[in-house]
PDB file of N, CA, C and O in Angstrom:
ATOM      1  N   MET A   1       0.842  -1.181   0.000  1.00  0.00           N
ATOM      2  CA  MET A   1       0.000   0.000   0.000  1.00  0.00           C
ATOM      3  C   MET A   1       0.882   1.238   0.000  1.00  0.00           C
ATOM      4  O   MET A   1       1.823   1.345   0.787  1.00  0.00           O
ATOM      5  N   GLU A   2       0.578   2.143  -0.865  1.00  0.00           N
ATOM      6  CA  GLU A   2       1.351   3.381  -0.992  1.00  0.00           C
ATOM      7  C   GLU A   2       0.688   4.485  -0.167  1.00  0.00           C
ATOM      8  O   GLU A   2      -0.531   4.651  -0.206  1.00  0.00           O
ATOM      9  N   ILE A   3       1.496   5.234   0.578  1.00  0.00           N
ATOM     10  CA  ILE A   3       1.000   6.348   1.382  1.00  0.00           C
ATOM     11  C   ILE A   3       0.821   7.563   0.481  1.00  0.00           C
ATOM     12  O   ILE A   3       1.717   7.892  -0.298  1.00  0.00           O
ATOM     13  N   PRO A   4      -0.330   8.237   0.578  1.00  0.00           N
ATOM     14  CA  PRO A   4      -0.553   9.431  -0.258  1.00  0.00           C
ATOM     15  C   PRO A   4       0.423  10.544   0.102  1.00  0.00           C
ATOM     16  O   PRO A   4       0.857  10.654   1.248  1.00  0.00           O
ATOM     17  N   ASP A   5       0.757  11.354  -0.871  1.00  0.00           N
ATOM     18  CA  ASP A   5       1.628  12.505  -0.658  1.00  0.00           C
ATOM     19  C   ASP A   5       0.846  13.567   0.102  1.00  0.00           C
ATOM     20  O   ASP A   5      -0.188  14.034  -0.376  1.00  0.00           O
ATOM     21  N   LYS A   6       1.329  13.954   1.283  1.00  0.00           N
ATOM     22  CA  LYS A   6       0.616  14.922   2.125  1.00  0.00           C
ATOM     23  C   LYS A   6       0.572  16.318   1.515  1.00  0.00           C
ATOM     24  O   LYS A   6      -0.208  17.159   1.963  1.00  0.00           O
ATOM     25  N   ASN A   7       1.385  16.576   0.511  1.00  0.00           N
ATOM     26  CA  ASN A   7       1.411  17.887  -0.144  1.00  0.00           C
ATOM     27  C   ASN A   7       0.463  17.979  -1.334  1.00  0.00           C
ATOM     28  O   ASN A   7       0.296  19.052  -1.915  1.00  0.00           O
ATOM     29  N   GLU A   8      -0.146  16.877  -1.693  1.00  0.00           N
ATOM     30  CA  GLU A   8      -1.158  16.880  -2.748  1.00  0.00           C
ATOM     31  C   GLU A   8      -2.478  17.338  -2.140  1.00  0.00           C
ATOM     32  O   GLU A   8      -2.860  16.869  -1.068  1.00  0.00           O
ATOM     33  N   THR A   9      -3.163  18.228  -2.796  1.00  0.00           N
ATOM     34  CA  THR A   9      -4.451  18.683  -2.284  1.00  0.00           C
ATOM     35  C   THR A   9      -5.471  17.556  -2.334  1.00  0.00           C
ATOM     36  O   THR A   9      -6.204  17.332  -1.371  1.00  0.00           O
ATOM     37  N   PHE A  10      -5.518  16.854  -3.446  1.00  0.00           N
ATOM     38  CA  PHE A  10      -6.483  15.775  -3.637  1.00  0.00           C
ATOM     39  C   PHE A  10      -5.728  14.444  -3.717  1.00  0.00           C
ATOM     40  O   PHE A  10      -5.120  14.140  -4.743  1.00  0.00           O
ATOM     41  N   PRO A  11      -5.763  13.648  -2.642  1.00  0.00           N
ATOM     42  CA  PRO A  11      -4.979  12.412  -2.611  1.00  0.00           C
ATOM     43  C   PRO A  11      -5.520  11.285  -3.481  1.00  0.00           C
ATOM     44  O   PRO A  11      -4.779  10.367  -3.832  1.00  0.00           O
ATOM     45  N   LEU A  12      -6.796  11.342  -3.830  1.00  0.00           N
ATOM     46  CA  LEU A  12      -7.381  10.316  -4.688  1.00  0.00           C
ATOM     47  C   LEU A  12      -7.498  10.842  -6.108  1.00  0.00           C
ATOM     48  O   LEU A  12      -8.189  11.834  -6.343  1.00  0.00           O
ATOM     49  N   PRO A  13      -6.839  10.201  -7.052  1.00  0.00           N
ATOM     50  CA  PRO A  13      -6.912  10.680  -8.443  1.00  0.00           C
ATOM     51  C   PRO A  13      -8.362  10.686  -8.952  1.00  0.00           C
ATOM     52  O   PRO A  13      -9.128   9.758  -8.694  1.00  0.00           O
ATOM     53  N   HIS A  14      -8.712  11.734  -9.666  1.00  0.00           N
ATOM     54  CA  HIS A  14     -10.022  11.859 -10.309  1.00  0.00           C
ATOM     55  C   HIS A  14     -11.179  11.994  -9.321  1.00  0.00           C
ATOM     56  O   HIS A  14     -12.332  11.787  -9.700  1.00  0.00           O
ATOM     57  N   TYR A  15     -10.895  12.337  -8.060  1.00  0.00           N
ATOM     58  CA  TYR A  15     -11.961  12.554  -7.076  1.00  0.00           C
ATOM     59  C   TYR A  15     -11.676  13.862  -6.359  1.00  0.00           C
ATOM     60  O   TYR A  15     -10.816  13.918  -5.481  1.00  0.00           O
ATOM     61  N   LYS A  16     -12.392  14.911  -6.728  1.00  0.00           N
ATOM     62  CA  LYS A  16     -12.126  16.259  -6.217  1.00  0.00           C
ATOM     63  C   LYS A  16     -13.030  16.641  -5.053  1.00  0.00           C
ATOM     64  O   LYS A  16     -13.157  17.822  -4.729  1.00  0.00           O
ATOM     65  N   LYS A  17     -13.650  15.666  -4.430  1.00  0.00           N
ATOM     66  CA  LYS A  17     -14.528  15.941  -3.291  1.00  0.00           C
ATOM     67  C   LYS A  17     -13.834  15.678  -1.957  1.00  0.00           C
ATOM     68  O   LYS A  17     -14.371  16.051  -0.914  1.00  0.00           O
ATOM     69  N   LEU A  18     -12.674  15.054  -1.956  1.00  0.00           N
ATOM     70  CA  LEU A  18     -11.919  14.748  -0.752  1.00  0.00           C
ATOM     71  C   LEU A  18     -10.541  15.391  -0.861  1.00  0.00           C
ATOM     72  O   LEU A  18      -9.857  15.245  -1.874  1.00  0.00           O
ATOM     73  N   CYS A  19     -10.138  16.104   0.192  1.00  0.00           N
ATOM     74  CA  CYS A  19      -8.849  16.793   0.142  1.00  0.00           C
ATOM     75  C   CYS A  19      -8.149  16.720   1.494  1.00  0.00           C
ATOM     76  O   CYS A  19      -8.770  16.432   2.518  1.00  0.00           O
ATOM     77  N   PHE A  20      -6.863  16.983   1.477  1.00  0.00           N
ATOM     78  CA  PHE A  20      -6.117  17.186   2.713  1.00  0.00           C
ATOM     79  C   PHE A  20      -6.299  18.648   3.102  1.00  0.00           C
ATOM     80  O   PHE A  20      -5.954  19.546   2.334  1.00  0.00           O
ATOM     81  N   LEU A  21      -6.844  18.887   4.297  1.00  0.00           N
ATOM     82  CA  LEU A  21      -7.193  20.239   4.722  1.00  0.00           C
ATOM     83  C   LEU A  21      -6.002  21.183   4.790  1.00  0.00           C
ATOM     84  O   LEU A  21      -6.135  22.369   4.491  1.00  0.00           O
ATOM     85  N   LYS A  22      -4.856  20.678   5.175  1.00  0.00           N
ATOM     86  CA  LYS A  22      -3.676  21.532   5.319  1.00  0.00           C
ATOM     87  C   LYS A  22      -3.393  22.314   4.042  1.00  0.00           C
ATOM     88  O   LYS A  22      -2.840  23.413   4.092  1.00  0.00           O
ATOM     89  N   ASN A  23      -3.766  21.757   2.919  1.00  0.00           N
ATOM     90  CA  ASN A  23      -3.449  22.370   1.632  1.00  0.00           C
ATOM     91  C   ASN A  23      -4.497  23.360   1.136  1.00  0.00           C
ATOM     92  O   ASN A  23      -4.284  24.009   0.112  1.00  0.00           O
ATOM     93  N   ILE A  24      -5.620  23.491   1.834  1.00  0.00           N
ATOM     94  CA  ILE A  24      -6.641  24.442   1.383  1.00  0.00           C
ATOM     95  C   ILE A  24      -6.945  25.530   2.400  1.00  0.00           C
ATOM     96  O   ILE A  24      -7.500  26.567   2.037  1.00  0.00           O
ATOM     97  N   ILE A  25      -6.594  25.321   3.669  1.00  0.00           N
ATOM     98  CA  ILE A  25      -6.915  26.300   4.711  1.00  0.00           C
ATOM     99  C   ILE A  25      -6.015  27.524   4.580  1.00  0.00           C
ATOM    100  O   ILE A  25      -4.797  27.409   4.445  1.00  0.00           O
ATOM    101  N   LYS A  26      -6.639  28.692   4.623  1.00  0.00           N
ATOM    102  CA  LYS A  26      -5.900  29.952   4.511  1.00  0.00           C
ATOM    103  C   LYS A  26      -5.793  30.683   5.850  1.00  0.00           C
ATOM    104  O   LYS A  26      -4.883  31.491   6.036  1.00  0.00           O
ATOM    105  N   ASN A  27      -6.702  30.413   6.778  1.00  0.00           N
ATOM    106  CA  ASN A  27      -6.698  31.052   8.091  1.00  0.00           C
ATOM    107  C   ASN A  27      -5.585  30.445   8.954  1.00  0.00           C
ATOM    108  O   ASN A  27      -5.621  29.247   9.237  1.00  0.00           O
ATOM    109  N   PRO A  28      -4.598  31.243   9.376  1.00  0.00           N
ATOM    110  CA  PRO A  28      -3.485  30.693  10.151  1.00  0.00           C
ATOM    111  C   PRO A  28      -3.885  30.231  11.552  1.00  0.00           C
ATOM    112  O   PRO A  28      -3.107  29.544  12.213  1.00  0.00           O
ATOM    113  N   ASN A  29      -5.077  30.592  12.014  1.00  0.00           N
ATOM    114  CA  ASN A  29      -5.532  30.168  13.336  1.00  0.00           C
ATOM    115  C   ASN A  29      -6.190  28.791  13.341  1.00  0.00           C
ATOM    116  O   ASN A  29      -6.475  28.245  14.407  1.00  0.00           O
ATOM    117  N   ILE A  30      -6.430  28.230  12.167  1.00  0.00           N
ATOM    118  CA  ILE A  30      -6.982  26.880  12.067  1.00  0.00           C
ATOM    119  C   ILE A  30      -5.805  25.932  11.838  1.00  0.00           C
ATOM    120  O   ILE A  30      -5.128  25.996  10.812  1.00  0.00           O
ATOM    121  N   ILE A  31      -5.581  25.068  12.796  1.00  0.00           N
ATOM    122  CA  ILE A  31      -4.425  24.160  12.744  1.00  0.00           C
ATOM    123  C   ILE A  31      -4.928  22.729  12.575  1.00  0.00           C
ATOM    124  O   ILE A  31      -5.775  22.262  13.336  1.00  0.00           O
ATOM    125  N   VAL A  32      -4.397  22.047  11.570  1.00  0.00           N
ATOM    126  CA  VAL A  32      -4.752  20.651  11.307  1.00  0.00           C
ATOM    127  C   VAL A  32      -3.463  19.868  11.034  1.00  0.00           C
ATOM    128  O   VAL A  32      -2.417  20.449  10.746  1.00  0.00           O
ATOM    129  N   GLY A  33      -3.563  18.565  11.129  1.00  0.00           N
ATOM    130  CA  GLY A  33      -2.423  17.704  10.857  1.00  0.00           C
ATOM    131  C   GLY A  33      -2.186  17.518   9.366  1.00  0.00           C
ATOM    132  O   GLY A  33      -3.007  17.909   8.536  1.00  0.00           O
ATOM    133  N   ASP A  34      -1.060  16.920   9.047  1.00  0.00           N
ATOM    134  CA  ASP A  34      -0.685  16.712   7.649  1.00  0.00           C
ATOM    135  C   ASP A  34      -1.684  15.843   6.888  1.00  0.00           C
ATOM    136  O   ASP A  34      -1.936  16.084   5.707  1.00  0.00           O
ATOM    137  N   TYR A  35      -2.252  14.843   7.545  1.00  0.00           N
ATOM    138  CA  TYR A  35      -3.143  13.907   6.869  1.00  0.00           C
ATOM    139  C   TYR A  35      -4.602  14.061   7.280  1.00  0.00           C
ATOM    140  O   TYR A  35      -5.395  13.137   7.098  1.00  0.00           O
ATOM    141  N   THR A  36      -4.967  15.217   7.832  1.00  0.00           N
ATOM    142  CA  THR A  36      -6.365  15.475   8.158  1.00  0.00           C
ATOM    143  C   THR A  36      -7.109  15.734   6.853  1.00  0.00           C
ATOM    144  O   THR A  36      -6.735  16.612   6.075  1.00  0.00           O
ATOM    145  N   TYR A  37      -8.157  14.966   6.626  1.00  0.00           N
ATOM    146  CA  TYR A  37      -8.869  15.106   5.354  1.00  0.00           C
ATOM    147  C   TYR A  37     -10.300  15.563   5.562  1.00  0.00           C
ATOM    148  O   TYR A  37     -10.850  15.491   6.661  1.00  0.00           O
ATOM    149  N   TYR A  38     -10.880  16.032   4.476  1.00  0.00           N
ATOM    150  CA  TYR A  38     -12.245  16.563   4.480  1.00  0.00           C
ATOM    151  C   TYR A  38     -12.919  16.136   3.194  1.00  0.00           C
ATOM    152  O   TYR A  38     -12.343  16.243   2.112  1.00  0.00           O
ATOM    153  N   ASP A  39     -14.130  15.655   3.320  1.00  0.00           N
ATOM    154  CA  ASP A  39     -14.906  15.215   2.164  1.00  0.00           C
ATOM    155  C   ASP A  39     -16.186  16.032   2.120  1.00  0.00           C
ATOM    156  O   ASP A  39     -16.930  16.070   3.099  1.00  0.00           O
ATOM    157  N   ASP A  40     -16.450  16.681   1.002  1.00  0.00           N
ATOM    158  CA  ASP A  40     -17.634  17.524   0.850  1.00  0.00           C
ATOM    159  C   ASP A  40     -18.197  17.300  -0.542  1.00  0.00           C
ATOM    160  O   ASP A  40     -17.476  17.409  -1.534  1.00  0.00           O
ATOM    161  N   PHE A  41     -19.465  16.992  -0.616  1.00  0.00           N
ATOM    162  CA  PHE A  41     -20.080  16.702  -1.915  1.00  0.00           C
ATOM    163  C   PHE A  41     -20.250  17.932  -2.785  1.00  0.00           C
ATOM    164  O   PHE A  41     -20.415  17.815  -3.999  1.00  0.00           O
ATOM    165  N   GLU A  42     -20.213  19.119  -2.176  1.00  0.00           N
ATOM    166  CA  GLU A  42     -20.394  20.336  -2.961  1.00  0.00           C
ATOM    167  C   GLU A  42     -19.071  20.995  -3.324  1.00  0.00           C
ATOM    168  O   GLU A  42     -18.739  21.120  -4.503  1.00  0.00           O
ATOM    169  N   ASN A  43     -18.306  21.421  -2.302  1.00  0.00           N
ATOM    170  CA  ASN A  43     -17.068  22.151  -2.572  1.00  0.00           C
ATOM    171  C   ASN A  43     -16.160  22.074  -1.354  1.00  0.00           C
ATOM    172  O   ASN A  43     -16.520  22.574  -0.288  1.00  0.00           O
ATOM    173  N   VAL A  44     -15.005  21.467  -1.488  1.00  0.00           N
ATOM    174  CA  VAL A  44     -14.091  21.347  -0.351  1.00  0.00           C
ATOM    175  C   VAL A  44     -13.516  22.691   0.076  1.00  0.00           C
ATOM    176  O   VAL A  44     -13.074  22.841   1.215  1.00  0.00           O
ATOM    177  N   GLU A  45     -13.517  23.663  -0.822  1.00  0.00           N
ATOM    178  CA  GLU A  45     -12.997  24.991  -0.503  1.00  0.00           C
ATOM    179  C   GLU A  45     -13.863  25.722   0.523  1.00  0.00           C
ATOM    180  O   GLU A  45     -13.442  26.745   1.061  1.00  0.00           O
ATOM    181  N   SER A  46     -15.046  25.223   0.798  1.00  0.00           N
ATOM    182  CA  SER A  46     -15.948  25.888   1.737  1.00  0.00           C
ATOM    183  C   SER A  46     -15.741  25.420   3.184  1.00  0.00           C
ATOM    184  O   SER A  46     -16.554  25.742   4.050  1.00  0.00           O
ATOM    185  N   PHE A  47     -14.691  24.683   3.453  1.00  0.00           N
ATOM    186  CA  PHE A  47     -14.461  24.157   4.803  1.00  0.00           C
ATOM    187  C   PHE A  47     -14.430  25.246   5.867  1.00  0.00           C
ATOM    188  O   PHE A  47     -15.054  25.088   6.917  1.00  0.00           O
ATOM    189  N   GLU A  48     -13.734  26.330   5.630  1.00  0.00           N
ATOM    190  CA  GLU A  48     -13.547  27.359   6.654  1.00  0.00           C
ATOM    191  C   GLU A  48     -14.861  28.000   7.098  1.00  0.00           C
ATOM    192  O   GLU A  48     -14.970  28.428   8.247  1.00  0.00           O
ATOM    193  N   LYS A  49     -15.836  28.074   6.239  1.00  0.00           N
ATOM    194  CA  LYS A  49     -17.115  28.651   6.654  1.00  0.00           C
ATOM    195  C   LYS A  49     -17.874  27.715   7.585  1.00  0.00           C
ATOM    196  O   LYS A  49     -18.833  28.136   8.232  1.00  0.00           O
ATOM    197  N   ASN A  50     -17.464  26.461   7.662  1.00  0.00           N
ATOM    198  CA  ASN A  50     -18.089  25.490   8.557  1.00  0.00           C
ATOM    199  C   ASN A  50     -17.478  25.480   9.955  1.00  0.00           C
ATOM    200  O   ASN A  50     -17.971  24.775  10.835  1.00  0.00           O
ATOM    201  N   VAL A  51     -16.424  26.244  10.173  1.00  0.00           N
ATOM    202  CA  VAL A  51     -15.812  26.342  11.499  1.00  0.00           C
ATOM    203  C   VAL A  51     -16.705  27.277  12.317  1.00  0.00           C
ATOM    204  O   VAL A  51     -16.715  28.487  12.091  1.00  0.00           O
ATOM    205  N   LYS A  52     -17.446  26.721  13.256  1.00  0.00           N
ATOM    206  CA  LYS A  52     -18.489  27.465  13.967  1.00  0.00           C
ATOM    207  C   LYS A  52     -17.998  28.185  15.225  1.00  0.00           C
ATOM    208  O   LYS A  52     -18.456  29.290  15.515  1.00  0.00           O
ATOM    209  N   TYR A  53     -17.094  27.590  15.959  1.00  0.00           N
ATOM    210  CA  TYR A  53     -16.721  28.145  17.257  1.00  0.00           C
ATOM    211  C   TYR A  53     -15.253  28.540  17.294  1.00  0.00           C
ATOM    212  O   TYR A  53     -14.456  27.962  18.032  1.00  0.00           O
ATOM    213  N   HIS A  54     -14.917  29.517  16.498  1.00  0.00           N
ATOM    214  CA  HIS A  54     -13.556  30.052  16.447  1.00  0.00           C
ATOM    215  C   HIS A  54     -13.682  31.557  16.549  1.00  0.00           C
ATOM    216  O   HIS A  54     -14.089  32.225  15.598  1.00  0.00           O
ATOM    217  N   PHE A  55     -13.331  32.085  17.706  1.00  0.00           N
ATOM    218  CA  PHE A  55     -13.554  33.507  17.960  1.00  0.00           C
ATOM    219  C   PHE A  55     -12.227  34.251  18.050  1.00  0.00           C
ATOM    220  O   PHE A  55     -11.497  34.115  19.032  1.00  0.00           O
ATOM    221  N   ASP A  56     -11.922  35.036  17.025  1.00  0.00           N
ATOM    222  CA  ASP A  56     -10.681  35.812  17.004  1.00  0.00           C
ATOM    223  C   ASP A  56     -10.588  36.792  18.175  1.00  0.00           C
ATOM    224  O   ASP A  56      -9.503  37.026  18.706  1.00  0.00           O
ATOM    225  N   PHE A  57     -11.728  37.364  18.575  1.00  0.00           N
ATOM    226  CA  PHE A  57     -11.706  38.369  19.646  1.00  0.00           C
ATOM    227  C   PHE A  57     -11.383  37.760  21.013  1.00  0.00           C
ATOM    228  O   PHE A  57     -11.097  38.492  21.960  1.00  0.00           O
ATOM    229  N   LEU A  58     -11.428  36.424  21.125  1.00  0.00           N
ATOM    230  CA  LEU A  58     -11.036  35.754  22.371  1.00  0.00           C
ATOM    231  C   LEU A  58      -9.613  35.230  22.340  1.00  0.00           C
ATOM    232  O   LEU A  58      -9.113  34.696  23.330  1.00  0.00           O
ATOM    233  N   GLY A  59      -8.972  35.386  21.204  1.00  0.00           N
ATOM    234  CA  GLY A  59      -7.612  34.894  21.066  1.00  0.00           C
ATOM    235  C   GLY A  59      -7.511  33.483  20.530  1.00  0.00           C
ATOM    236  O   GLY A  59      -6.442  32.873  20.563  1.00  0.00           O
ATOM    237  N   ASP A  60      -8.636  32.957  20.028  1.00  0.00           N
ATOM    238  CA  ASP A  60      -8.614  31.611  19.435  1.00  0.00           C
ATOM    239  C   ASP A  60      -7.712  31.567  18.227  1.00  0.00           C
ATOM    240  O   ASP A  60      -7.570  30.518  17.599  1.00  0.00           O
TER     241      ASP A  60
END
């Protein structure tokens, strides 16, 4: 079994609904591991809007 490259956004060829989050998150306050993945049937780029309890004014 081959381990997926953690620097690839989409580890499964020809399937753009699953991604490694580290490669799409732009907010520096959201920290994830190298192999943390996210699967979304609509758009994986919308992950950050799903973060509900992250309050910058509290120092999160």
